[in-house]
C-alpha positions in Angstrom: 17.6 -9.6 -19.1 21.2 -9.8 -20.6 23.1 -12.3 -18.6 22.5 -14.5 -15.6 18.9 -13.4 -15.0 19.6 -9.9 -14.4 16.3 -8.2 -13.7 14.8 -5.8 -16.3 13.5 -2.4 -15.4 9.9 -1.9 -14.8 8.5 -1.8 -18.3 5.4 0.3 -17.3 8.0 3.0 -16.5 8.6 3.6 -20.1 5.0 4.9 -20.7 3.3 5.8 -17.2 3.6 8.0 -14.4 5.9 6.0 -12.1 7.7 7.2 -9.1 10.6 5.1 -7.6 11.9 4.5 -4.0 15.2 2.7 -3.5 17.0 0.9 -0.8 19.3 4.0 -0.3 16.4 6.2 0.0 15.0 4.1 2.8 18.3 4.2 4.7 18.7 7.8 4.2 15.1 8.8 5.4 15.0 5.9 8.2 11.3 5.1 7.4 9.2 3.4 10.2 7.5 1.1 7.7 7.1 0.4 4.0 3.8 2.7 3.8 6.0 5.4 5.4 8.5 5.1 2.6 6.0 6.1 0.2 5.4 9.6 1.6 8.1 11.1 -1.0 6.6 9.3 -3.8 4.9 12.0 -6.3 1.2 11.9 -6.0 1.3 9.3 -3.0 -0.3 10.4 0.3 -0.1 7.9 3.4 -3.0 7.5 5.9 -2.7 5.7 9.3 -5.7 4.2 11.1 -3.4 2.6 13.5 0.3 3.1 14.7 1.0 -0.4 13.3 -0.8 0.1 10.0 -0.5 2.2 7.0 -2.3 2.8 3.8 -1.0 4.5 0.6 -3.2 6.7 -1.3 -2.7 6.9 -5.1 -4.5 9.7 -6.8 -7.2 9.8 -4.0 -8.0 6.1 -3.7 -6.6 3.3 -1.5 -7.2 -0.2 -0.2 -8.9 -2.3 -2.7 -8.5 0.2 -5.7 -4.7 0.1 -5.5 -2.9 -2.9 -6.3 0.1 -4.3 -4.2 2.5 -6.5 -5.9 5.5 -8.3 -4.1 7.9 -9.6 -6.5 5.3 -9.8 -9.2 2.6 -11.6 -7.0 -0.3 -10.0 -5.6 -0.7 -9.1 -2.0 -4.3 -7.8 -2.7 -6.5 -10.6 -1.4 -10.3 -11.4 -1.1 -10.4 -9.8 2.3 -8.9 -6.5 1.5 -11.0 -3.9 3.3 -12.8 -1.0 1.7 -10.8 2.1 2.3 -7.6 2.2 4.1 -6.0 -1.1 5.3 -2.8 -2.5 6.9 -1.5 -5.1 4.5 1.6 -3.1 3.1 2.6 -2.7 6.5 3.3 -6.5 6.7 6.3 -6.0 4.1 9.5 -5.5 6.0 11.1 -2.4 4.6 14.6 -3.9 5.2 14.0 -6.3 2.8 13.2 -4.0 -0.1 15.5 -3.1 -3.0 12.9 -1.0 -5.0 9.4 0.2 -4.8 7.6 1.5 -8.0 4.5 3.4 -7.6 2.3 3.3 -10.8 -0.1 6.2 -10.8 -3.4 5.9 -13.1 -5.4 2.8 -13.8 -3.1 -0.3 -14.9 -5.5 -3.3 -14.9 -4.5 -4.3 -18.5 -1.1 -5.4 -17.8 -1.5 -6.0 -13.9 -5.0 -7.1 -13.3 -8.0 -6.6 -10.9 -7.8 -3.8 -8.5 -5.2 -1.5 -10.2 -8.1 1.1 -10.7 -6.0 4.0 -9.3 -2.6 2.6 -9.5 -0.1 0.0 -8.1 2.6 -0.3 -5.8 5.3 -2.9 -7.0 7.8 -3.9 -4.5 11.0 -5.7 -5.6 12.9 -7.4 -2.5 16.6 -7.5 -2.3 18.4 -10.5 -3.7 21.9 -12.0 -2.6 24.9 -10.5 -5.0 26.4 -13.1 -7.1 29.8 -12.6 -8.5 30.4 -14.7 -11.6 34.0 -14.5 -11.6 34.6 -16.4 -8.4 35.8 -20.2 -8.4 33.6 -23.0 -9.1 33.9 -24.5 -5.5 34.6 -21.4 -3.4 32.6 -20.3 -0.3 32.0 -16.6 0.4 30.0 -15.5 3.6 28.9 -11.8 4.4 27.2 -11.0 7.5 25.4 -7.6 8.5 23.8 -6.4 11.8 21.7 -3.3 12.6 20.4 -1.6 15.5 17.8 1.1 15.7 16.2 3.5 18.1 13.6 6.2 17.9 12.7 8.5 20.8 9.1 9.4 19.7 7.9 5.9 20.2 10.9 3.9 21.8 11.2 2.0 18.7 13.9 -0.5 19.6 15.0 -3.4 17.5 17.2 -4.6 14.8 18.1 -7.1 12.1 20.7 -9.8 11.5 21.4 -11.2 7.9 23.9 -13.5 6.3 24.8 -13.7 2.5 26.3 -16.8 1.4 27.7 -17.6 -2.3 28.7 -20.8 -3.4 30.4 -21.0 -6.5 29.8 -18.5 -9.5 26.0 -19.3 -9.6 24.4 -19.7 -6.3 23.6 -17.1 -3.7 21.5 -17.1 -0.6 20.2 -14.3 1.7 18.8 -15.0 5.1 17.7 -12.4 7.7 15.6 -11.9 10.8 14.5 -8.9 12.6 12.4 -7.8 15.8 11.5 -4.4 17.1 9.2 -3.3 20.1 7.4 -0.2 19.6 5.9 1.8 22.4 3.4 4.5 22.5 3.8 7.3 20.1 4.4 10.8 21.4 3.1 13.6 19.2 3.2 17.3 19.5 -0.2 17.3 20.6 -3.8 17.7 19.2 -4.1 19.0 15.8 -7.1 20.9 16.7 -10.3 21.4 14.8 -11.1 24.0 11.8 -14.6 24.2 13.4 -15.2 25.1 17.1 -17.6 23.4 19.6 -20.0 26.4 19.4 -20.2 26.1 15.6 -20.9 22.2 15.7 -23.1 22.1 18.7 -21.3 18.9 19.6 -18.6 18.6 22.6 -15.2 18.3 20.8 -14.3 15.5 23.0 -16.8 13.3 21.4 -14.7 13.4 18.2 -11.3 13.5 19.5 -9.2 10.9 18.0 -6.7 9.8 19.2 -7.1 9.6 22.9 -4.1 11.4 24.7 -2.6 10.6 28.0 -2.5 13.1 30.7 0.7 14.9 29.2 -1.4 15.9 26.1 1.2 14.3 23.6 1.4 10.7 24.2 -1.2 8.9 22.0 -3.2 6.0 23.8 -3.9 3.2 21.4 -0.3 3.2 19.8 2.4 0.8 19.9 3.2 -2.8 18.9 5.7 -5.7 18.5 7.0 -7.1 15.3 9.1 -10.0 14.2 10.2 -10.9 10.5 12.1 -13.4 8.5 13.0 -14.0 5.1 15.3 -16.2 3.1 15.9 -16.1 -0.6 18.0 -18.6 -2.7 19.1 -17.3 -6.3 20.6 -20.0 -8.9 21.8 -18.9 -12.1 21.2 -22.3 -13.8 22.4 -21.0 -17.1 23.4 -17.5 -18.5 20.1 -17.1 -19.7 18.0 -18.6 -16.9 17.8 -17.5 -13.2 15.8 -19.4 -10.6 14.7 -17.9 -7.6 13.0 -19.5 -4.2 11.9 -17.3 -1.3 10.1 -17.3 1.8 9.0 -14.1 3.7 7.6 -14.2 7.3 5.8 -11.2 9.2 4.3 -11.3 12.7 2.7 -8.2 14.3 1.7 -8.6 18.0 -0.7 -6.4 20.3 -1.3 -3.6 17.7 -4.4 -1.4 18.6 -6.7 0.2 16.1 -6.1 3.7 17.3 -9.6 5.2 16.6 -11.2 2.2 18.4 -8.9 2.2 21.3 -11.1 3.4 22.8 -13.7 4.6 20.3 -15.1 8.2 20.8 -17.6 8.2 23.9 -16.5 4.8 25.1 -14.9 4.0 28.3 -11.1 4.3 28.3 -10.6 0.5 29.2 -12.5 -0.5 25.8 -10.0 -1.2 22.9 -10.1 -3.1 19.6 -6.7 -4.9 19.6 -5.0 -6.7 16.8 -3.5 -9.5 18.8 -1.9 -11.0 15.8 -1.4 -9.8 12.2 0.5 -12.3 10.3 1.6 -12.7 6.7 3.7 -15.8 5.4 4.6 -16.1 1.6 6.5 -18.6 -0.4 7.1 -18.8 -3.9 9.4 -19.7 -6.9 10.3 -17.3 -9.8 12.0 -17.9 -13.0 13.6 -15.2 -15.1 14.8 -16.2 -18.5 16.1 -15.1 -21.8 15.1 -17.7 -24.4 16.4 -15.6 -27.3 13.6 -16.5 -29.7 11.5 -13.8 -31.3 8.0 -14.6 -29.8 9.5 -15.0 -26.2 12.6 -13.0 -26.0 12.3 -12.7 -22.2 10.0 -14.6 -19.7 9.2 -13.8 -16.0 7.1 -16.3 -14.2 6.4 -16.8 -10.6 4.1 -18.9 -8.6 3.4 -19.1 -4.9 1.2 -19.3 -1.8 0.5 -16.7 0.7 -1.5 -17.0 4.1 -2.9 -13.8 5.8 -3.9 -14.5 9.3 -5.6 -12.0 11.8 -6.8 -12.2 15.2 -8.8 -9.4 17.0 -10.3 -8.8 20.4 -12.2 -5.9 22.1 -12.2 -5.7 25.7 -15.4 -4.4 27.0 -15.3 -6.2 30.4 -15.5 -2.9 32.4 -18.6 -1.8 30.7 -20.3 -4.8 29.3 -18.6 -7.6 31.2 -17.6 -9.2 28.0 -14.4 -9.7 25.6 -15.5 -10.2 21.9 -13.1 -11.2 19.0 -12.4 -13.1 16.0 -9.9 -14.9 13.8 -9.6 -14.8 10.2 -7.3 -16.9 7.9 -6.9 -16.4 4.2 -4.9 -18.7 1.9 -3.9 -17.6 -1.5 -2.5 -19.6 -4.3 -1.5 -17.5 -7.2 0.5 -17.5 -10.6 1.8 -14.9 -13.0 3.7 -15.2 -16.4 4.9 -12.3 -18.5 6.5 -12.7 -21.8 8.2 -10.0 -24.0 8.8 -10.5 -27.7 12.0 -9.4 -29.5 11.5 -6.2 -31.5 10.5 -6.9 -35.1 11.8 -4.5 -37.7 8.5 -3.8 -39.8 10.3 -1.0 -41.7 13.7 0.8 -41.5 11.9 3.3 -39.3 9.4 1.1 -37.5 9.8 -1.5 -34.7 6.9 -3.6 -33.1 7.1 -5.6 -29.7 4.6 -7.1 -27.6 4.1 -7.7 -24.0 1.7 -10.5 -23.2 0.9 -12.6 -19.8 -1.5 -14.7 -18.0 -2.3 -14.7 -14.2 -4.7 -16.1 -11.7 -5.4 -17.0 -8.2 -7.6 -19.1 -5.9 -8.4 -18.2 -2.2 -10.1 -19.8 0.7 -11.4 -18.4 3.9 -11.6 -19.6 7.7 -13.5 -17.1 9.9 -14.7 -17.3 13.3 -15.8 -15.1 16.2 -16.3 -15.5 19.9 -17.6 -13.7 23.2 -16.2 -14.3 26.5 -18.4 -13.7 29.5 -15.8 -12.4 31.9 -17.7 -12.6 35.1 -18.7 -16.3 34.8 -15.6 -17.4 32.6 -17.7 -18.7 29.6 -16.6 -18.5 26.1 -19.3 -18.9 23.3 -18.7 -19.2 19.5 -20.7 -17.1 17.2 -22.3 -18.9 14.3 -20.3 -16.8 11.8 -17.1 -14.8 12.0 -16.4 -11.4 10.5 -16.6 -13.2 7.2 -18.4 -16.6 6.2 -16.3 -19.6 7.0 -15.7 -21.7 3.7 -16.1 -18.7 1.2 -14.0 -19.0 -1.9 -12.5 -16.6 -4.6 -11.2 -17.5 -8.0 -9.7 -15.1 -10.7 -8.0 -15.6 -14.0 -6.7 -13.3 -16.8 -5.0 -12.9 -20.1 -3.6 -9.9 -21.7 -1.5 -8.4 -24.6 -0.1 -5.1 -25.2 1.6 -4.3 -28.5 4.1 -1.4 -28.8 5.0 0.4 -32.1 7.9 2.7 -32.4 8.4 5.1 -35.2 11.4 7.2 -36.3 13.0 6.9 -32.8 10.5 9.9 -32.2 7.1 8.4 -31.7 5.5 5.4 -29.7 2.0 4.2 -30.3 1.0 1.4 -27.8 -2.4 -0.4 -27.0 -3.5 -3.3 -25.0 -6.5 -5.5 -23.7 -7.3 -7.9 -21.0 -10.0 -10.3 -20.7 -10.6 -11.3 -16.9 -13.0 -13.8 -15.1 -13.8 -13.9 -11.4 -16.0 -16.0 -9.3 -16.9 -16.0 -5.5 -19.0 -18.3 -3.5 -20.1 -18.6 0.1 -22.4 -21.1 2.0 -24.1 -18.3 4.0 -25.1 -18.4 7.6 -29.0 -18.6 8.3 -28.5 -17.7 12.0 -27.6 -14.2 11.1 -29.4 -14.0 7.9 -26.1 -14.1 5.7 -27.0 -14.9 2.2 -25.4 -17.9 0.4 -24.4 -17.1 -3.2 -22.3 -18.5 -6.0 -21.4 -15.5 -8.5 -19.1 -14.8 -11.2 -18.1 -11.8 -13.4 -16.3 -11.5 -16.8 -14.6 -8.1 -17.6 -12.6 -6.7 -20.5 -10.5 -3.5 -20.4 -8.4 -1.6 -22.8 -5.6 1.0 -23.0 -4.1 3.0 -25.7 -1.1 5.6 -25.5 1.1 7.9 -27.6 4.4 9.3 -26.9 6.3 11.9 -28.7 9.8 12.8 -28.3 10.5 16.1 -30.1 13.9 16.8 -28.5 16.6 14.9 -26.6 15.4 14.1 -23.0 11.9 15.5 -23.8 8.8 13.3 -24.1 5.2 14.0 -24.3 2.7 11.5 -23.4 -1.2 10.9 -23.7 -2.6 8.0 -22.3 -6.1 6.4 -21.7 -6.1 3.5 -19.4 -9.2 1.4 -18.1 -9.3 -0.4 -14.6 -11.6 -2.6 -12.9 -12.1 -4.2 -9.6 -14.8 -6.9 -8.9 -16.4 -7.1 -5.4 -14.3 -9.2 -3.1 -15.2 -11.4 -0.2 -14.9 -8.4 2.2 -17.7 -6.7 0.2 -19.8 -9.5 -0.3 -19.7 -11.4 3.2 -18.0 -9.0 5.7 -19.5 -7.6 8.8 -17.2 -5.2 10.9 -17.0 -2.1 12.6 -15.9 0.9 10.4 -14.9 4.5 11.3 -18.6 5.7 11.4 -20.4 2.8 12.6 -21.0 -1.0 11.5 -20.7 -2.3 7.8 -23.0 -5.0 6.6 -22.3 -7.2 3.5 -24.1 -7.0 0.3 -24.1 -10.2 -2.2 -25.7 -8.5 -5.0 -22.6 -6.0 -5.7 -21.3 -5.5 -9.3 -17.8 -4.6 -10.4 -16.4 -1.2 -10.3 -14.7 0.4 -13.4 -12.4 3.2 -14.1 -11.3 5.2 -17.1 -8.3 7.4 -16.8 -7.4 10.0 -19.2 -3.8 11.5 -18.5 -1.4 13.8 -20.2 2.2 14.4 -19.2 5.5 16.0 -19.9 8.9 14.7 -18.9 12.4 16.2 -19.5 15.8 14.5 -18.3 18.9 16.0 -18.4 22.2 15.7 -16.5 21.2 18.4 -14.0 17.5 18.5 -14.2 14.5 16.2 -14.2 10.9 17.5 -14.5 7.8 15.5 -14.7 4.2 17.0 -14.6 1.1 15.1 -15.1 -2.7 16.0 -15.2 -5.4 13.4 -15.2 -9.2 13.0 -15.1 -10.6 9.7 -13.9 -14.1 8.5 -14.3 -15.4 5.8 -12.0 -18.6 3.8 -12.7 -20.3 1.4 -10.4 -18.4 2.9 -7.4 -18.9 1.3 -4.2 -20.2 3.5 -1.2 -21.6 3.0 2.1 -25.2 3.9 2.6 -27.5 3.6 5.7 -28.9 0.1 6.3 -31.0 -1.9 8.8 -29.3 -4.4 11.1 -30.5 -8.1 10.7 -32.2 -9.3 13.6 -29.6 -12.0 14.4 -26.8 -9.7 14.9 -26.4 -8.1 18.2 -23.1 -6.3 17.4 -24.8 -4.4 14.5 -27.6 -3.4 16.8 -25.2 -2.2 19.6 -23.3 0.2 17.0 -23.9 3.6 16.4 -25.0 3.1 12.7 -25.6 0.4 10.3 -24.3 0.9 6.7 -24.0 -1.4 3.6 -22.0 -1.1 0.5 -24.0 -0.3 -2.7 -23.1 0.4 -6.3 -23.8 4.2 -7.1 -25.7 4.7 -10.3 -24.0 7.8 -11.3 -20.4 8.6 -12.5 -17.9 9.6 -10.0 -14.9 11.6 -11.1 -11.4 12.4 -9.8 -9.1 14.9 -11.3 -5.8 16.2 -10.4 -2.3 17.5 -11.0 1.0 16.0 -10.1 4.5 17.4 -10.5 8.0 16.3 -9.5 11.4 18.3 -9.9 14.8 17.1 -9.4 17.8 19.4 -9.5 21.7 18.6 -9.4 23.4 21.7 -9.6 26.6 20.2 -8.2 27.8 16.4 -8.6 27.5 16.2 -4.7 24.1 18.3 -4.2 20.7 17.3 -5.1 17.3 19.0 -4.6 13.8 17.4 -5.0 10.3 18.6 -4.7 6.9 17.4 -5.4 3.4 18.7 -5.7 0.1 16.9 -5.6 -3.5 18.4 -6.3 -6.5 15.9 -6.2 -10.2 16.6 -6.0 -13.1 14.0 -6.4 -16.8 14.2 -6.5 -19.6 11.7 -6.9 -23.6 11.4 -6.3 -24.5 11.6 -2.8 -24.8 8.0 -1.2 -27.6 9.4 1.2 -31.1 8.7 0.3 -33.2 11.9 0.2 -30.0 14.0 -0.1 -29.4 14.3 -4.0 -26.5 16.1 -5.6 -23.0 15.8 -6.1 -20.7 15.5 -2.9 -16.9 15.1 -2.5 -15.6 11.6 -2.5 -14.4 10.0 0.9 -10.9 11.0 2.4 -9.7 12.7 -0.8 -6.1 14.0 0.1 -5.6 17.6 0.6 -3.0 19.7 -1.7 0.3 18.4 -0.7 3.9 18.1 -1.3 7.4 17.2 -0.1 10.8 18.8 -0.6 14.3 17.4 -0.1 17.9 18.6 -0.3 21.0 16.3 0.1 24.9 16.6 0.0 26.7 13.5 -0.4 30.5 12.8 -0.6 30.5 9.5 -2.6 34.3 8.9 -1.7 33.7 8.9 2.1 29.9 7.6 2.2 29.1 10.9 4.2 25.9 12.9 3.7 23.9 15.7 5.2 20.3 16.7 4.2 17.0 18.1 5.2 13.4 17.6 4.2 10.1 19.2 4.4 6.5 17.6 4.2 3.5 19.8 4.0 -0.1 19.7 3.4 -3.0 22.6 3.3 -6.3 22.3 5.1 -8.6 19.7 3.9 -12.1 20.9 4.3 -13.8 19.2 1.2 -15.5 16.4 3.1 -18.0 13.6 1.9 -21.0 12.7 3.9 -19.2 10.0 5.7 -16.1 12.2 6.5 -18.3 14.6 8.3 -19.2 11.5 10.8 -15.8 9.9 10.7 -14.1 10.4 14.2 -10.6 10.2 12.4 -11.5 13.5 10.7 -11.7 16.7 13.0 -14.8 18.8 13.0 -14.6 20.9 9.6 -11.7 19.0 8.2 -8.1 18.2 8.9 -5.7 21.1 9.5 -2.7 21.5 7.2 0.9 21.3 8.6 4.6 21.8 7.7 7.0 19.4 9.0 10.8 19.7 8.8 13.5 16.9 9.3 17.2 17.0 9.2 19.4 13.9 8.3 22.9 13.0 8.5 24.9 9.7 7.9 28.0 7.9 7.1 28.3 4.4 5.2 31.7 2.7 4.8 32.6 -0.8 3.7 32.4 -1.9 7.5 29.7 0.1 9.2 26.9 2.6 8.7 25.4 5.2 10.8 22.2 7.1 10.1 20.6 9.9 12.0 17.3 11.7 11.5 16.1 14.7 13.6 12.2 14.6 13.0 9.6 17.1 13.3 12.1 20.2 14.2 9.6 22.6 15.0 7.6 20.3 16.9 4.5 20.9 14.8 1.3 19.0 15.5 0.3 17.2 12.3 -2.0 14.5 11.2 -2.3 13.2 7.5 -6.1 13.5 6.4 -8.1 10.6 7.3 -5.6 9.1 10.0 -6.3 8.1 13.6 -2.8 8.8 14.5 -0.9 12.1 14.8 2.7 12.3 13.3 5.6 12.0 15.8 6.6 15.0 17.7 10.2 16.4 17.9 12.5 13.5 18.1 15.5 11.6 17.1 16.1 8.3 15.2 19.5 6.6 15.1 20.3 3.5 13.1 23.7 1.6 13.2 24.9 -1.1 10.9 28.0 -3.2 11.0 29.6 -5.5 8.3 31.9 -7.6 9.9 
């Protein structure tokens, strides 16, 4: 920070593999959601279990093993599901300024769950001009409208910026959209035939298509958003921020369960409501003293609410459902020292911080007998009502610069986590009160032998304690019904990575190789249903999370290239290769097997021409992936993955736009070749050939 609370660059970008997505990228690409925006980040792959969901894979892991941060506060909560989840979808992409994707374990500075990496979202702030008069009032408004042909995505956003005097700014916005069923290019097919498997293909056909063979049943949703952000430069060295963000999603089916394979077409798992509300205060300050040269502190509250229902009235005469609500109070403070000159050629600085959070859960379930009109409440919900989760940590990371050509850094975190649940006797759900302590470390070396060239070697540890979803959750999964396990222990990861980066006016190159070792990895194994759980006994299979005794391993290569041969032309390409293996989770079937839902070899390419003076741009993009045939035991039974694996694809897009001081127009022609495509592990196929149009006005 220099003056008036200006936000610092992400300090992790100095030492780690970090990809950045900006607000300009979001407008140019016209993304459908925040997860969709990450498709162009190196080493990141996006899975969709539902049209209104999206889960980024970072170095082969997702869900609980990737930390999500919004303006420095955790979005990860104690009910995060194992594997893909929907929570990043609840961040409105129209409120984003920057997204940084940190690849590789980052638990020392960021805390639990950052085993494979972290996604750090920084929202937009009101613009403040410090040169305006003390009592002046300035107002700016903006309106946008959007339509996409593939899913009849219709909606828009209105916002207003107000500046009062030279130090106070306010940004308020609201948006809405109505998204219909998504039209794809048709089935992606199977890599193995019905004759080879001996199982009728329709029994594993996800998604289910309408009669036209292109429109996907179990897609479509509605969405409403709102946000308010107040920024006050209380002092040239202090910026205070207060913010609230509201997300409401309605009637979003889970595509692979709408209907499930082999079920009646009328049966569907529907997320009637998927809501997130977040409010917080933030302080960015530059005290200017040696031990606390800069400070970033934030504290807030978040509520995640979900209501589900499954309509089995035509087959079982019943509608089942439930509600889950989680409240999270969290805080985080990060300090940065001024550089201390230890020697004419040696400088030392330290980053350090503390963080913590407390969570409470309300959960219930019901069954409505349609024919008699009676609703019965279950003794427990998807989780145990009254469960609690508490975590706290402290860390420090010194950094030593030598001769302006060599940097050595290290760090350590001490963390403590506690979880408790009152249990439920009727369903044989165990009561517990458990706690875990963890210590993780990191070390890194960077050499800069030439101007613009850096060589890096890092060793990073990560950890993830079991959360309340692991310890208390009972829920349908892609391959059956998952039971809780109150005896789980934390997972740990150690990542060794080496990278080379070169930056020049016309060229940027980054290449990384990594090897991650996972201990205590949680995987599903077959289990017996408790006698009091009817839903479990009605499922195809019961599974339970266990800690594997062996060591799992994920290795890979990532590369990114940017060329700027002319001032107005840029080209970008990425490549990611990831493979993972671990001990078999199936009793009586020993040996090493692929880890679940590992991304295939994939990459993107992009070419853009921009005329900065007029705001006009033209461009094209390609997204591609090879066949993924390395399947885990669970993948082979997962309806979301075709027989034999997920076929590869090549998808081409074209883009054009114009942005001036008074209006903006953005157009994307997607999937020009109408290529059937699905990202590995998804229930939803990608859009078919279509058009996206977005118009903005700034009156």
